[in-house]
N, C-alpha and C positions, 0 to 999 in steps of 0.2 A: 877379255883384255881390261887391263887397268893403266891407268894414266897418272903419274904421281903429280905432275905440275901442268898448268895450262901450256907450257912451252913443250912438254912432251905430246900433249895432245895435238898441238900446231903440225908437229913433224908428220903425224898420222893424217891430219886433216888435208894436207897437201896432195896425198894420192887417194883419198876417199871421196873427196868432192867430184862430183860427175854431173852429167846432164840429169841424171836421176833424181840427184838432191836439190837441183836448181834448174830451171828452164833457161836461165840466163848463161850458164857454165859455158866456157871455151877453154880449150887447151893453152890459148895464149894467156888466159885471165881465169885461172881456176877458182879463185875466191869470188867472182863476180855472181851475184845474186844469191850468196850462201850465208849471208849475215843472219837472217831470221832463223834458219833451221839450225846453224852453228851457235847462235846464242842459247838456244833450247838445249842442245847437247851439252854445251859448256855448263849450264846450270844443273843439269842432271847429274854430272860428274862432281863438280865443285861446290854446287850451291850458289849463294850470292844473288845478286840482282841482275835484271836484264835491263839495260837503258837504251835510249834511242836518240837519235837526232834527225832532223828533215835535212835533206840534202837536194841538190836539183833533180836527182834520179828518184827520189822518194824518201821514205824513212829508212834510216840504217839502225841496225840492232847491234849492241855489243855488251859486254858484261863488266861489272864490278864485283870482285871476290876479296874479302877481307881488305876492303878499302883500296885496292889496287884496280885500275882500270885495265881490261883485257879486250882488245880489239882484234881478233883472230883474222878477220876479213878485210881490214884496213888496205892491204895491198890491192883490192879491186880499183881503188881510186887513183887517177893519174895525179892529182894534186892533193896536199894535206886538207882535212876536214876541221872544221872547228868542233870542238865536243862541249855539249851543253850538259851532258849527263842527265837528262830528262828521265824520271823514273817510267820504267814501262812495265810490262806484264808479259805472262806465257800466252795469255789468249791474244794480246796485241801481235806478239811474234808469231803465233799460230796464224792470225790473220793474213799473214804476208807468205806463208808456205801452207803446205797441206801435209795430212798425216802419212801419206805414201812417201813424200820426201823425207820426212822426219824418220820415218821407218828405215828408209834406204840409208840414210846417213848414219844411223845407230848401227844398222848391219854391217856396212863397210868398215866401220871402226872396231868390230867385234864386240859390241854391246848387246845384251839381250833386249829385246823390245818389250 
């Protein structure tokens, strides 16, 4: 499967996210807990940077691609969050998820592991 834009990927993510890609997932809030694993997959496909911000619930990860912020899991929050665009890394994002969750999301999106 190929995704031309982050918007195309977002449409697929909404059905690919599951309890197998994040233990915080719920049917009512499918983006919940998916930020770290999603930021890794977004970087796999589109390159760019992984950024983070501290929220009351912990560290939130998102991406910057060609100078544009892409936060494909922002819908998990009930209220707007401020963005500090703190530089992060794949290691930090993997510290918030696991290889099984990462492989699960890639597989659900039709990407080779």
